[in-house]
Residue, then its C-alpha position, 0 to 999 in steps of 0.5 A: x117750465x112749471x108757472x109759479x104763482x105767489x099767494x099771501x095774506x092781508x098783513x103784507x101792507x103792500x102799497x096801492x102802486x105795489x099791488x097794481x104791478x104784482x102777479x099775486x093772490x092775498x088771502x085775507x083775514x077775519x075781523x070781529x067787532x062783537x056782532x060785527x064780522x069783516x073781511x080785513x081789506x074786503x069789507x072794511x079798509x085800514x082807516x076805517x078799523x082805526x076809527x071803529x076800534x077807537x069807538x069800540x069798549x071791547x078789543x076787537x079780535x082777528x082771525x085766520x083764514x080758514x083752512x077751507x078757504x086756503x084749500x080753495x086758493x091752492x086748488x084754483x091757482x094749481x088746477x093748471x099745473x102751477x107751483x103755489x108759494x104761499x108766504x105768510x105772517x109770523x106765528x108769533x101773531x097768528x095762526x095763519x101759517x098752520x092753516x096755510x101748511x094744513x091746507x097745503x097737505x090737503x090741496x091737490x097741487x104743489x103748494x110750498x108754505x113759507x113762515x116768513x117770521x115777519x109781517x107787515x112790510x117785513x113780509x112785503x119784502x119777501x113777497x115782493x122778491x117772490x113776485x119779481x122772480x116768479x116772472x123770471x125762469x128762476x125756479x122754485x128753489x132758487x125763489x125759496x133761497x132768495x126769500x131766506x136771504x131777504x128774512x136774513x137781511x130785514x130787520x123789524x122794530x115798533x113802538x107801542x104808544x097806547x097800552x089800553x090794547x094790551x090791556x084789553x087782549x090779556x097781555x098785561x093786567x089791568x092793574x099793570x095797564x093802569x099804572x102804565x097809563x098813568x106814568x105814561x109808559x111807551x115801549x119800544x120792541x124788535x120782532x125776532x124769529x121767535x117773539x116780540x122782544x123789548x128793547x126799551x121802555x119809560x115814561x113819555x115819547x122821549x124813550x121812543x124818540x131815543x131808540x128811533x134816533x139810535x138805530x138811525x145813527x147806528x146805520x149812519x155811523x156803521x156804513x152798513x148798506x141799506x137797500x130799503x127803509x119802510x115805515x108802517x103806521x097805525x095813525x100818522x101822528x106828528x111824532x111818526x111824521x117827524x120820525x119819518x122825516x129824520x129818516x128821509x133827511x138822513x138817507x136822502x138817496x134810500x127809498x123810504x115807503x110808508x103805509x097804513x098798517x094792518x087791522x092784525x097789527x093794529x089790534x095788538x099795538x093800538x093806535x098810533x103805533x109805527x114800525x120801521x123795516x130796514x132791509x139791508x143789502 
């Protein structure tokens, strides 16, 4: 039977414990601070990135792995006849999926590229399931079907506490950013397959608290079955810890994982942002 190998990228936000258990290849993205270049997770840690970003006057830039890097990885992994399933972050955030798709066409072996339409722990949920099944007698088509099922049952919400990175990145104007900062505007959003949707925004942390609480109460009242809850943060502030604690109290029997999010996500959201990722049964 043909072996199946799993590839992903460095936005996957797996824990150290998970990484030790998985037979997985991670292709890192790149980070540039003016004249300094770093390889995500290799030459700079998530914690180091936060510190460096706070000290920088300009927004750090991130870039996807090159097509050549992907081709090299794919050829190496398929040289023994294995099939590769390569699962990557949403194209809403990065062009990584496009580079992977082009590389798959150039690679010598059988490579299937999947747009997770997620990132962070949303991507991790799909990768974890794929890795689990790759160690069984599941076929490629069966694994791809299961990845889609995980996608369909996973929901990612996040807040943006500081809008400075949105201004630096040109996503909102300097004038709008100045007004928003003066008014202490915070934003709560959901990542969909095609875009980031603003669910709520307002002055102060109350608007963020409100939407985290509404989400928690909705699951408590609806009776929807939850498989796992994940939090990925860009700094574990007292507010973020309080939100996490409220979910742990409300869902004592649900596994909850807390991780530091990737520099790619932090570049967009800024410090102290936090995402909640819920996978339903």
